[in-house]
KEGU-609558 format. One record per residue: residue number from 1; x, y, z of N, C-alpha, C, O, CB in turn; residue in three letters. Coordinates in Angstrom, 3 decimals, decimal comma. Atoms other than C-alpha are relative to their C-alpha. Glycine has a CB too. Layout:
SITE num   n.east  n.north     n.up  ca.east ca.north    ca.up   c.east  c.north     c.up   o.east  o.north     o.up  cb.east cb.north    cb.up residu
SITE NUM        X        Y        Z        X        Y        Z        X        Y        Z        X        Y        Z        X        Y        Z    ALA
...
end
This chain:
SITE num   n.east  n.north     n.up  ca.east ca.north    ca.up   c.east  c.north     c.up   o.east  o.north     o.up  cb.east cb.north    cb.up residu
SITE   1    0,567    1,301   -0,074   -5,832   -5,108   -1,639   -1,004    0,031    1,259   -0,534    0,498    2,297    1,176   -1,128    0,132    MET
SITE   2    0,908    0,219   -1,234   -8,875   -5,677    0,868   -0,215   -1,455    0,285   -0,496   -2,216   -0,641   -1,410    0,668   -0,195    ALA
SITE   3    0,120    1,399   -0,219   -9,090   -8,967    2,632   -0,629   -0,121    1,352    0,007    0,008    2,398    1,359   -0,743   -0,101    VAL
SITE   4    0,618    0,203   -1,376  -11,773   -9,577    5,281    0,444   -1,346    0,499    0,577   -2,346   -0,206   -1,611    0,077   -0,025    PRO
SITE   5   -0,447    1,252   -0,516  -10,646  -12,082    7,727   -0,782   -0,134    1,352   -0,931    0,777    2,166    1,624   -0,052    0,169    ILE
SITE   6    0,872    0,361   -1,057  -12,812  -13,954   10,253    0,903   -0,241    1,401    2,134   -0,231    1,381   -0,837   -1,342   -0,469    GLY
SITE   7   -0,974    0,201   -1,216  -11,644  -14,592   13,960   -0,545   -1,307    0,621   -1,370   -2,027    0,058   -0,006    1,331    1,161    GLY
SITE   8    0,372    1,160   -0,739  -12,025  -17,293   16,520   -0,860    0,480    1,139   -0,455    1,406    1,841    1,230   -0,794    0,489    TYR
SITE   9    0,756   -0,382   -1,113  -14,867  -17,037   19,012   -0,114   -0,997    1,154   -0,039   -2,189    0,855   -1,272    0,321   -0,457    GLY
SITE  10    0,425    0,839   -0,985  -15,568  -18,551   22,367    1,063   -1,118    0,280    0,762   -2,117    0,933   -1,322   -0,553   -0,389    GLY
SITE  11   -1,012    0,828   -0,484  -12,286  -20,305   22,635    0,120   -1,301   -0,799    0,908   -2,223   -0,589   -0,242   -0,272    1,414    GLY
SITE  12    0,304    1,274    0,909  -13,570  -22,761   19,800    0,718    0,422   -1,347    0,581    1,506   -1,914   -1,785   -0,334   -0,247    GLU
SITE  13   -0,737   -0,351    1,401  -11,279  -23,108   16,624   -1,149   -0,314   -1,069   -1,910   -1,272   -0,927    1,514   -1,028   -0,318    ARG
SITE  14    0,919    0,234    1,005  -13,412  -22,761   13,453    0,704    0,242   -1,229    1,675    0,998   -1,208   -1,211    0,807    0,127    ARG
SITE  15   -0,530    0,003    1,306  -12,541  -23,062    9,864   -0,608    1,360   -0,640   -1,780    1,640   -0,391   -0,407   -1,397   -0,815    SER
SITE  16    0,292   -1,123    0,397  -12,673  -19,744    8,019    0,223    0,045   -1,585    1,304   -0,339   -2,031    0,742    0,935    0,784    THR
SITE  17   -0,364   -0,207    1,589  -13,083  -19,034    3,991    0,379    1,367   -0,023   -0,040    2,274    0,695   -1,261   -0,274   -1,134    ALA
SITE  18   -0,590   -1,389    0,161  -11,174  -16,232    2,794   -0,416    0,542   -1,556   -0,617   -0,230   -2,493    1,769   -0,079    0,226    TYR
SITE  19   -0,065   -0,621    1,314  -11,597  -13,890   -0,150    0,774    1,329    0,078    1,092    1,860    1,143   -1,428    0,231   -0,558    SER
SITE  20   -0,722   -1,144    0,113   -9,815  -10,909   -1,449   -0,466    0,642   -1,341   -0,823   -0,010   -2,323    1,514   -0,293    0,079    ALA
SITE  21    0,279   -0,848    1,186  -10,515   -8,058   -3,897    1,075    1,029   -0,012    1,679    1,427    0,984   -1,447    0,670    0,031    SER
SITE  22   -1,092   -1,103    0,080   -8,164   -5,522   -5,257   -0,358    0,773   -1,168   -1,194    0,263   -1,914    1,529   -0,551   -0,138    THR
SITE  23    0,082   -0,719    1,027   -8,083   -2,777   -7,787    1,310    0,873   -0,083    1,998    1,325    0,832   -1,243    0,724    0,051    ARG
SITE  24   -1,318   -0,856    0,178   -5,305   -0,937   -9,510   -0,549    1,517   -0,513   -1,397    1,567   -1,404    1,143   -0,786   -1,263    ILE
SITE  25    0,548   -1,287    0,246   -5,954    2,895   -9,755    1,081    0,807   -0,608    2,210    0,753   -0,121   -0,557    0,644    1,257    VAL
SITE  26   -0,961   -0,925    0,537   -4,191    5,432  -12,008   -0,037    1,174    0,978   -1,012    1,922    1,045   -0,327    0,427   -1,511    ASP
SITE  27    0,139   -1,105   -0,979   -3,271    7,849   -9,290   -0,075    1,388   -0,662   -0,696    2,298   -0,114    1,181   -0,025    0,978    VAL
SITE  28    0,002   -1,565    0,757   -2,812   10,943  -11,712   -1,422    0,161   -0,353   -1,969    1,232   -0,088    1,019    0,175   -1,537    ALA
SITE  29    1,469   -0,337    0,467   -6,399   10,435  -13,135   -1,001   -0,494    0,952   -2,154   -0,069    0,874   -0,346   -0,629   -1,401    GLY
SITE  30    0,929    0,490   -0,946   -7,983    8,559  -10,310   -0,831   -1,143   -0,761   -1,739   -1,649   -0,100   -0,925    1,210    0,568    GLY
SITE  31    0,757    1,059    0,642   -9,396    5,941  -12,872    0,455   -1,316    0,314    1,658   -1,563    0,402    0,011    0,141   -1,395    SER
SITE  32   -0,333    1,494   -0,256   -9,577    2,191  -12,111    0,412   -0,553   -1,216   -0,281   -0,528   -2,233   -1,175   -0,848    0,551    VAL
SITE  33   -0,848    0,623    1,296   -7,089    0,466  -14,535   -0,484   -1,542   -0,005   -0,712   -2,092   -1,082    1,906    0,112    0,204    ILE
SITE  34    0,112    1,455   -0,108   -7,832   -3,193  -13,247   -0,729   -0,350    1,221   -0,531    0,361    2,206    1,344   -0,671   -0,003    TRP
SITE  35    0,724    0,577   -1,287  -10,086   -5,091  -10,653    0,473   -1,530   -0,027    0,911   -2,100   -1,026   -1,823    0,155   -0,060    THR
SITE  36    0,064    1,541    0,067   -9,834   -8,702   -9,538   -0,675   -0,317    1,320   -0,707    0,503    2,237    1,527   -0,780   -0,157    ALA
SITE  37    0,323    0,663   -1,237  -11,395  -10,942   -6,904    0,408   -1,437   -0,003    0,403   -2,096   -1,042   -1,441    0,106    0,275    ARG
SITE  38   -0,422    1,424   -0,132  -10,187  -14,322   -5,544   -0,538   -0,637    1,162   -0,632    0,076    2,162    1,446   -0,138    0,051    ALA
SITE  39    0,429    0,568   -1,242  -11,522  -16,693   -3,060    0,560   -1,332    0,193    1,028   -2,036   -0,702   -1,447   -0,056    0,083    SER
SITE  40   -0,796    1,313   -0,387  -10,265  -19,687   -1,009   -1,200   -0,730    0,789   -2,117   -0,107    1,324    1,540    0,286    1,050    ALA
SITE  41    0,942    0,671   -0,672  -12,276  -22,535    0,454    0,310    0,109    1,681    1,426    0,478    2,048   -0,003   -1,485   -0,589    PRO
SITE  42   -0,181    0,158   -1,381  -12,683  -22,877    4,358    1,369   -0,746    0,376    1,674   -1,788   -0,204   -1,205   -0,749    0,534    ALA
SITE  43   -1,115    0,604   -0,411   -9,435  -23,695    6,074    0,233    0,279    1,555   -0,103    1,330    2,101    1,121    0,460   -0,870    SER
SITE  44   -0,382   -0,241   -1,417   -8,244  -24,178    9,646    1,433    0,864    0,136    1,859    1,160    1,252    0,138   -1,484    0,741    ASP
SITE  45   -1,119   -0,637   -0,020   -5,092  -22,353    8,761   -0,155    1,413   -0,738   -1,167    1,674   -1,388    1,010   -0,881   -0,569    GLU
SITE  46    0,159   -1,416    0,843   -4,461  -18,730    7,306    1,053    0,033   -0,965    0,739    0,527   -2,048    0,120    1,394    0,915    ILE
SITE  47   -1,010   -0,284    0,693   -1,004  -18,896    5,803   -0,304   -0,495   -1,581   -0,193    0,285   -2,527    1,200   -0,623    0,701    GLN
SITE  48    0,303    0,704    1,318   -1,952  -21,302    2,777   -1,014    0,868   -0,861   -0,740    1,260   -1,995   -0,642   -1,496    0,286    GLY
SITE  49    1,028   -0,638    0,964   -5,206  -19,532    1,607    0,279    1,329   -0,126   -0,213    1,880   -1,111   -1,435   -0,124    0,420    PRO
SITE  50   -0,418   -1,472    0,303   -3,748  -15,975    2,032    1,163   -0,099   -1,098    1,156    0,723   -2,015    0,567    0,827    1,443    MET
SITE  51   -1,033    0,086    0,981   -0,719  -16,975    0,005   -0,628   -0,272   -1,432   -0,322    0,308   -2,473    1,010   -1,123    0,413    SER
SITE  52    0,594    0,409    1,248   -2,832  -18,604   -2,519   -0,896    1,035   -0,731   -0,974    1,053   -1,960   -0,780   -1,190    0,259    GLY
SITE  53    0,628   -1,051    0,423   -5,124  -15,535   -2,758    0,979    0,941   -0,739    0,806    1,197   -1,931   -0,665    0,601    1,104    LEU
SITE  54   -0,964   -0,800    0,453   -2,192  -13,300   -3,269    0,493   -0,324   -1,488    0,455    0,461   -2,435    1,060   -0,075    0,958    ALA
SITE  55   -0,517    0,370    1,251   -0,662  -15,451   -6,022   -1,003   -0,038   -0,967   -0,605    0,122   -2,121    0,654   -1,211    0,040    GLN
SITE  56    1,127    0,055    1,107   -4,062  -15,723   -7,923   -0,132    1,243   -0,489   -0,226    1,413   -1,704   -1,387   -0,468    0,457    ALA
SITE  57    0,391   -1,337    0,398   -4,609  -12,125   -7,944    1,275    0,660   -0,933    1,110    1,272   -1,988   -0,338    0,911    1,424    ILE
SITE  58   -1,067   -0,420    0,774   -0,998  -11,314   -9,016    0,180   -0,767   -1,347    0,597   -0,112   -2,302    1,184   -0,101    0,810    LEU
SITE  59   -0,032    0,584    1,177   -1,033  -13,867  -11,693   -1,045    0,349   -1,006   -0,903    0,204   -2,220    0,000   -1,257    0,225    GLN
SITE  60    1,109   -0,520    0,914   -4,267  -12,516  -13,006    0,235    1,364   -0,509   -0,234    1,762   -1,576   -1,328    0,013    0,709    GLY
SITE  61   -0,394   -1,372    0,568   -2,859   -9,032  -13,250    1,178   -0,230   -1,110    1,279    0,447   -2,133    0,552    1,039    1,274    ALA
SITE  62   -1,160    0,356    1,075    0,222  -10,524  -15,120   -0,674   -0,528   -1,320   -0,331   -0,063   -2,407    1,080   -1,232    0,600    GLU
SITE  63    0,574    0,358    1,266   -2,002  -12,399  -17,598   -0,710    0,971   -0,656   -0,863    0,910   -1,876   -0,795   -1,031    0,108    ASP
SITE  64    0,889   -1,028    0,859   -4,152   -9,318  -18,305    0,957    1,102   -0,377    0,532    2,152   -0,859   -1,349    0,663    0,861    ALA
SITE  65   -1,056   -1,079    0,450   -0,810   -7,360  -18,915    0,147    1,207    0,741    0,634    2,245    0,293   -0,261    0,455   -1,306    GLY
SITE  66   -0,088   -1,298   -0,808   -1,009   -5,028  -16,229    1,379    0,324    0,438    1,685    1,483    0,722   -0,875   -0,066    1,250    VAL
SITE  67   -1,438   -0,352   -0,195    2,675   -5,362  -15,531    0,775   -1,254   -0,402    2,004   -1,265   -0,345    0,338    0,453    1,536    PHE
end
């Protein structure tokens, strides 16, 4: 799972929007089995959006029958 995360600059607190993308790959053959993307609106905190992104991706994989 790749998750780009912004930072704070100049001592000023900023809201940051988050997104995540993931892919499940067949290790033996190297082929991509499943991919997903999720995004969360701008927030002043990180824990809630990151948790929501992980839950959305895992729920999508479950709904698709990946596991």
